[in-house]
C-alpha positions as CSV (number, residue, x, y, z in Angstrom):
1,M,13.5,5.8,-38.8
2,G,13.0,7.1,-35.4
3,H,9.9,5.0,-34.8
4,Q,8.6,4.9,-31.3
5,R,6.5,1.7,-31.1
6,I,7.5,-1.9,-31.1
7,I,5.0,-4.3,-32.6
8,Y,5.7,-7.8,-31.4
9,M,4.4,-10.5,-33.7
10,D,6.7,-13.4,-32.9
11,H,4.8,-15.1,-30.1
12,S,5.7,-18.6,-31.4
13,A,9.4,-17.7,-30.8
14,T,8.6,-16.6,-27.2
15,T,6.1,-14.7,-25.2
16,Y,6.5,-12.1,-22.5
17,A,5.9,-13.3,-18.9
18,K,2.6,-12.0,-17.6
19,K,2.5,-9.9,-14.5
20,E,0.6,-12.5,-12.5
21,V,3.2,-15.0,-13.4
22,V,6.1,-12.8,-12.3
23,D,4.3,-11.8,-9.1
24,A,3.9,-15.5,-8.2
25,M,7.6,-16.2,-8.9
26,I,9.2,-13.3,-7.0
27,P,8.9,-14.7,-3.4
28,F,10.8,-17.8,-4.5
29,F,13.9,-15.8,-5.3
30,T,13.9,-14.0,-1.9
31,Q,11.9,-15.4,1.0
32,H,11.0,-19.0,0.0
33,F,14.4,-19.9,-1.3
34,G,14.8,-23.2,0.6
35,N,16.0,-26.3,-1.2
36,P,13.0,-28.6,-1.6
37,S,15.1,-31.6,-0.7
38,S,15.9,-30.2,2.8
39,I,13.5,-30.8,5.8
40,Y,13.1,-27.4,7.5
41,G,10.2,-25.0,7.1
42,I,11.4,-22.8,4.2
43,A,12.4,-25.9,2.3
44,R,8.9,-27.4,2.9
45,E,7.4,-24.1,1.4
46,S,9.4,-24.7,-1.8
47,K,8.3,-28.3,-2.0
48,T,4.6,-27.3,-1.5
49,A,5.0,-24.7,-4.2
50,I,6.3,-27.4,-6.7
51,D,3.5,-29.7,-5.7
52,T,0.9,-26.9,-6.5
53,A,2.5,-26.2,-9.9
54,R,2.6,-29.9,-10.7
55,A,-1.1,-30.1,-10.0
56,Q,-1.7,-27.0,-12.2
57,V,0.1,-28.5,-15.2
58,A,-1.6,-31.9,-14.7
59,K,-5.1,-30.3,-14.6
60,A,-4.3,-28.4,-17.9
61,L,-3.4,-31.6,-19.6
62,G,-6.0,-34.0,-18.1
63,A,-3.1,-35.9,-16.4
64,D,-2.4,-37.0,-12.9
65,P,0.1,-34.8,-10.9
66,D,2.6,-37.7,-10.5
67,E,2.8,-38.0,-14.3
68,I,4.3,-34.5,-14.6
69,Y,8.1,-34.0,-14.5
70,F,9.6,-30.6,-14.6
71,T,12.5,-30.0,-17.0
72,S,14.6,-27.0,-18.2
73,C,12.8,-26.5,-21.6
74,G,10.9,-28.2,-24.5
75,S,14.1,-29.4,-26.1
76,E,15.1,-31.3,-22.9
77,S,11.6,-32.8,-22.7
78,D,11.8,-34.0,-26.3
79,N,15.3,-35.4,-25.8
80,W,14.2,-37.2,-22.7
81,A,11.1,-38.7,-24.2
82,I,12.8,-39.9,-27.3
83,K,16.2,-41.1,-26.0
84,G,14.6,-42.4,-22.7
85,V,12.1,-44.6,-24.5
86,A,14.7,-45.7,-27.1
87,Y,17.2,-46.8,-24.5
88,A,14.7,-48.4,-22.2
89,N,13.0,-50.5,-24.9
90,R,16.0,-51.3,-27.1
91,K,15.6,-55.1,-26.5
92,R,12.1,-54.9,-27.9
93,G,13.0,-53.0,-31.0
94,N,15.0,-50.2,-32.6
95,H,12.6,-48.4,-34.9
96,I,11.3,-44.9,-34.3
97,I,8.8,-43.0,-36.4
98,T,8.6,-39.2,-36.6
99,T,7.8,-36.6,-39.4
100,A,9.8,-34.5,-41.8
101,I,8.5,-31.3,-40.2
102,E,9.4,-31.7,-36.5
103,H,11.3,-29.1,-34.5
104,H,15.0,-29.7,-34.5
105,A,14.9,-30.9,-30.9
106,V,13.1,-34.0,-32.2
107,L,14.9,-34.3,-35.6
108,H,18.4,-33.9,-34.3
109,T,17.7,-36.3,-31.4
110,C,16.4,-38.9,-33.9
111,Q,19.5,-38.3,-36.1
112,F,21.7,-38.8,-33.1
113,L,20.0,-42.2,-32.3
114,E,20.5,-43.3,-35.9
115,K,24.2,-43.1,-35.2
116,E,23.6,-45.4,-32.2
117,G,22.0,-48.1,-34.4
118,F,18.3,-47.0,-34.3
119,A,16.3,-46.9,-37.5
120,V,14.1,-43.8,-38.0
121,T,11.3,-43.3,-40.5
122,Y,10.6,-39.6,-41.3
123,L,6.9,-39.5,-42.5
124,P,6.0,-37.1,-45.3
125,V,3.3,-34.5,-45.0
126,D,0.7,-33.2,-47.5
127,R,0.9,-29.7,-49.0
128,Y,-0.7,-28.3,-45.8
129,G,1.8,-29.9,-43.5
130,R,-0.5,-32.7,-42.2
131,V,0.4,-36.3,-41.6
132,D,-1.9,-39.0,-42.9
133,P,-2.7,-41.6,-40.2
134,A,-2.7,-44.2,-43.0
135,D,0.9,-43.4,-43.8
136,L,1.8,-43.8,-40.1
137,E,0.1,-47.2,-40.0
138,K,2.0,-48.4,-43.1
139,A,5.3,-47.4,-41.5
140,I,4.9,-49.4,-38.3
141,T,6.9,-52.7,-38.1
142,D,7.3,-55.3,-35.3
143,K,10.4,-53.3,-34.3
144,T,8.7,-50.0,-33.8
145,I,9.0,-48.8,-30.2
146,L,8.1,-45.1,-30.4
147,I,6.2,-42.6,-32.6
148,S,6.9,-38.9,-32.1
149,I,4.6,-36.4,-33.9
150,M,4.3,-32.7,-33.0
151,Y,0.9,-31.4,-32.0
152,A,1.1,-28.1,-34.0
153,N,3.9,-26.9,-36.2
154,N,5.9,-24.0,-35.0
155,E,6.5,-22.5,-38.5
156,I,3.3,-23.0,-40.5
157,G,0.8,-23.4,-37.5
158,T,-0.8,-26.6,-38.9
159,I,-2.5,-28.7,-36.2
160,E,-2.0,-32.5,-36.7
161,P,-4.8,-35.1,-36.3
162,I,-3.3,-36.2,-33.0
163,R,-6.2,-38.2,-31.7
164,E,-6.2,-40.4,-34.9
165,L,-2.4,-40.7,-35.0
166,A,-2.3,-41.8,-31.3
167,E,-5.1,-44.2,-32.0
168,V,-3.0,-45.9,-34.6
169,A,-0.1,-46.1,-32.1
170,K,-2.3,-47.6,-29.4
171,K,-3.7,-50.2,-31.8
172,H,-0.1,-51.4,-32.5
173,K,1.0,-51.1,-28.9
174,V,3.6,-48.4,-29.7
175,Y,4.4,-45.5,-27.4
176,F,3.2,-42.1,-28.7
177,H,5.0,-38.9,-27.9
178,T,3.9,-35.4,-29.0
179,D,5.9,-32.2,-28.9
180,A,3.1,-29.9,-27.8
181,V,5.2,-26.8,-27.2
182,Q,3.2,-24.7,-29.7
183,A,-0.2,-26.2,-28.7
184,I,-0.5,-25.3,-25.0
185,G,-3.0,-22.5,-24.5
186,N,-4.0,-22.7,-28.1
187,V,-5.7,-26.1,-28.4
188,P,-7.6,-28.0,-25.6
189,I,-5.6,-31.1,-24.7
190,D,-6.7,-34.2,-22.8
191,V,-3.8,-36.7,-22.7
192,K,-6.0,-39.6,-21.4
193,A,-8.9,-39.1,-24.0
194,Q,-6.3,-38.6,-26.8
195,N,-4.2,-41.7,-25.9
196,I,-1.0,-39.6,-25.5
197,D,1.8,-41.4,-23.7
198,M,4.2,-38.5,-23.4
199,L,3.9,-34.8,-24.1
200,S,6.5,-32.0,-24.1
201,L,5.8,-28.4,-23.2
202,S,7.8,-25.2,-22.5
203,A,6.6,-22.3,-20.2
204,H,7.9,-19.4,-22.3
205,K,5.5,-20.2,-25.2
206,F,2.4,-19.5,-23.0
207,Y,3.4,-16.3,-21.1
208,G,5.6,-18.1,-18.5
209,P,9.3,-17.8,-17.8
210,K,12.1,-19.1,-20.0
211,G,14.3,-22.0,-18.8
212,V,11.5,-24.3,-17.5
213,G,9.4,-27.0,-19.3
214,A,7.7,-30.2,-18.4
215,L,7.3,-33.7,-19.7
216,Y,4.1,-35.7,-19.1
217,I,5.0,-39.4,-18.9
218,K,2.0,-41.7,-18.6
219,K,2.2,-44.2,-15.7
220,G,3.7,-47.5,-16.9
221,V,5.8,-46.0,-19.8
222,R,9.3,-47.6,-19.7
223,I,11.7,-44.7,-19.9
224,E,15.4,-44.3,-19.0
225,N,16.6,-41.1,-17.2
226,L,18.3,-38.5,-19.2
227,I,19.9,-36.6,-16.3
228,H,21.5,-38.6,-13.5
229,G,22.4,-37.4,-10.0
230,G,20.2,-36.8,-6.9
231,G,16.7,-38.1,-6.3
232,Q,14.7,-35.1,-7.5
233,E,11.5,-35.4,-9.6
234,R,10.8,-38.8,-8.0
235,K,14.2,-40.0,-9.0
236,K,13.5,-39.4,-12.7
237,R,15.3,-36.1,-13.3
238,A,18.3,-35.1,-11.1
239,G,19.2,-31.5,-10.3
240,T,18.0,-29.0,-7.8
241,E,14.6,-27.7,-8.9
242,N,14.1,-24.3,-10.5
243,I,11.5,-23.4,-8.0
244,A,10.6,-19.9,-9.2
245,G,10.5,-21.1,-12.8
246,I,8.3,-24.1,-11.9
247,V,5.9,-21.8,-9.9
248,G,5.8,-19.5,-13.0
249,C,5.1,-22.5,-15.3
250,G,2.2,-23.6,-13.1
251,K,0.6,-20.1,-12.9
252,A,1.1,-19.5,-16.7
253,I,-0.5,-22.8,-17.8
254,E,-3.5,-22.1,-15.5
255,L,-4.0,-18.7,-17.0
256,A,-3.4,-19.9,-20.6
257,T,-5.9,-22.8,-20.4
258,A,-8.6,-20.9,-18.5
259,D,-10.5,-19.8,-21.6
260,I,-8.8,-21.2,-24.8
261,E,-11.7,-20.6,-27.1
262,G,-12.3,-17.0,-25.9
263,H,-8.6,-16.3,-26.5
264,N,-8.7,-17.9,-29.9
265,V,-11.7,-15.9,-31.1
266,R,-9.9,-12.6,-30.4
267,I,-6.5,-13.7,-31.9
268,R,-8.0,-15.5,-34.9
269,A,-10.1,-12.4,-35.8
270,M,-6.9,-10.3,-36.0
271,R,-5.0,-12.9,-37.8
272,D,-7.7,-13.3,-40.5
273,R,-8.0,-9.6,-41.0
274,L,-4.2,-9.4,-41.4
275,L,-4.2,-12.3,-43.9
276,K,-7.1,-11.0,-45.9
277,G,-5.4,-7.5,-46.1
278,V,-2.0,-8.9,-47.1
279,L,-3.4,-11.2,-49.8
280,E,-5.5,-8.3,-51.2
281,K,-2.7,-5.8,-51.3
282,I,0.3,-8.0,-52.3
283,T,0.3,-10.1,-55.5
284,N,2.2,-13.4,-55.9
285,A,1.7,-14.3,-52.2
286,R,0.4,-17.6,-50.8
287,L,-0.6,-18.9,-47.4
288,N,1.5,-21.7,-46.0
289,G,0.0,-24.4,-43.7
290,H,-3.6,-25.6,-43.4
291,P,-6.3,-23.0,-44.1
292,T,-8.4,-23.9,-41.1
293,E,-6.7,-26.6,-39.0
294,R,-4.0,-24.2,-37.8
295,L,-3.1,-22.2,-34.7
296,A,-5.3,-19.1,-34.3
297,G,-2.4,-16.7,-34.2
298,N,-0.2,-18.2,-37.0
299,F,0.3,-16.3,-40.2
300,N,2.9,-17.8,-42.6
301,V,2.9,-16.3,-46.1
302,S,5.5,-16.7,-49.0
303,F,6.1,-13.7,-51.2
304,E,7.6,-14.5,-54.6
305,F,10.8,-12.8,-55.8
306,I,12.1,-11.6,-52.5
307,E,14.4,-12.8,-49.8
308,G,12.9,-13.3,-46.3
309,E,15.9,-12.1,-44.3
310,S,15.9,-8.7,-46.1
311,M,12.2,-8.4,-45.4
312,L,12.8,-9.0,-41.7
313,L,15.4,-6.3,-41.5
314,W,13.2,-3.8,-43.2
315,L,10.3,-4.7,-40.9
316,D,12.6,-4.4,-37.9
317,D,13.4,-0.9,-39.1
318,E,9.7,-0.1,-38.7
319,G,9.6,-1.7,-35.3
320,I,7.9,-4.9,-36.4
321,C,9.3,-8.1,-34.8
322,A,8.7,-11.0,-37.1
323,S,10.5,-14.2,-38.3
324,T,11.0,-16.3,-41.4
325,G,10.4,-19.6,-39.5
326,S,11.7,-21.2,-36.3
327,A,13.5,-18.9,-33.9
328,C,16.0,-21.7,-33.4
329,T,17.2,-21.5,-37.0
330,S,16.7,-17.8,-37.8
331,G,20.5,-17.4,-38.1
332,S,20.5,-20.0,-40.8
333,L,20.4,-19.3,-44.6
334,E,19.0,-22.7,-45.3
335,P,15.4,-22.7,-46.6
336,S,12.9,-24.0,-44.1
337,H,12.8,-27.8,-43.9
338,V,9.1,-27.5,-43.0
339,L,8.2,-25.5,-46.2
340,L,10.3,-27.8,-48.4
341,A,8.4,-30.8,-46.9
342,T,5.1,-29.3,-48.0
343,G,6.4,-29.2,-51.6
344,L,7.2,-25.5,-51.7
345,P,10.0,-24.7,-54.2
346,V,13.3,-23.5,-52.6
347,E,13.2,-20.0,-54.2
348,I,9.6,-19.4,-52.9
349,S,10.3,-20.7,-49.4
350,H,13.1,-18.2,-49.1
351,G,10.6,-15.4,-49.3
352,S,8.4,-16.6,-46.4
353,L,7.3,-14.5,-43.5
354,R,5.9,-15.8,-40.2
355,L,3.9,-13.4,-38.0
356,T,2.5,-15.0,-34.8
357,L,-0.1,-13.0,-32.9
358,G,-0.7,-13.1,-29.2
359,D,-2.0,-11.3,-26.2
360,A,0.4,-8.4,-26.8
361,N,-1.3,-7.5,-30.1
362,T,-4.1,-5.0,-30.9
363,E,-6.2,-4.1,-34.0
364,E,-3.9,-1.0,-34.4
365,D,-0.9,-3.3,-34.7
366,V,-2.7,-5.1,-37.6
367,D,-3.4,-1.8,-39.3
368,F,0.2,-0.8,-39.0
369,V,1.5,-4.0,-40.5
370,L,-1.0,-3.7,-43.3
371,E,0.3,-0.3,-44.0
372,V,4.0,-1.2,-43.8
373,L,4.4,-4.7,-45.2
374,P,3.1,-4.0,-48.8
375,K,5.6,-1.1,-49.1
376,V,8.4,-3.3,-47.9
377,V,7.6,-6.1,-50.3
378,S,7.2,-3.6,-53.2
379,R,10.6,-2.0,-52.4
380,L,12.3,-5.3,-52.3
381,R,10.7,-6.5,-55.5
382,D,11.8,-3.3,-57.3
383,M,15.3,-4.4,-56.5
384,S,14.8,-7.9,-57.7
385,P,15.9,-8.9,-61.3
386,L,13.7,-12.0,-61.1
387,Y,10.6,-9.8,-60.4
388,Q,11.5,-7.4,-63.3
389,K,11.8,-10.4,-65.6
390,A,8.5,-12.0,-64.4
391,T,6.5,-8.8,-64.8
392,K,8.0,-8.3,-68.3
393,D,7.1,-11.8,-69.2
394,G,3.5,-11.2,-68.3
395,G,3.6,-11.8,-64.5
396,C,3.0,-15.1,-62.7
397,N,1.0,-16.5,-59.9
398,V,1.8,-18.7,-57.0
């Protein structure tokens, strides 16, 4: 095609690292490279930098610094929270509750624990992808030791009623964990006010570096270590610290949470214009996820009679980076487990497109997508026998 510009609309898969973040990290690759466990000067500089980042993450979550543990990513944090609590509380019970729409870092960890003799309940969601606190309450038994429910869904952007869900957990004295990887910088969080016992995050989702995450563990939570070895992270998580990554994580979360509402106003306006334009220009299209209780930058629409993968390739040809769902499963031809859980039929869920807007986007990007996407959908439908049949039969609506 010879296009010049790249339009990046996949911020839920990853974000770029902001200049201020990279600038804060660079000295820790070169000058301040000491091992924080050593006692000489340049090692103390590394330790001080980690302490600063820990305080930055804690402030963003309303936690205490000594409740923040740095990890390698959101998946590690999820694994640690779930396996750690399961193993440490096994004598008390073996029942875990999660939802049908979690990220695979949670679902596959729960499936692994089922093989180890734990019982797992996968709560259903409504057509918007929301969990009903009443369903959670009904699922709790005297053997329930952990509830893990994501804060905001990575595919459809739906924000869960976390405060109400955590309230139910607290009432029944069950630990409550939330995978908040998609929520940081998009939703104000206060772990104390919201009764959250554990929370996972990942720096590369809020303009920080890849390969660093954190787990908030409330004081008093009984949790087993996931990684054994040296005494790093207050003897909870062994392994020499990724100092530069941790510094980047601290700086990124500080920037991302400085003005969440201001950020959302700008992003939401672009997203709403994009959505309105797409639904006006393309027939047989429907929005997935909650109409209002959703992440400001998330656009997930299903187009009938087309295959999502083909749509992505054609958009890529035009320089538009998009996805059909989670970046972690984009190589899979299986329909999205999230869309199926909301009751969307398999054939329609195959034609879904996720665009996630962020700080890299402009109004011109939205104009360009509104120009290109209808043409792409139209071309693909022209090649679809199902579409020909439906239009001959008098059309249909989703």
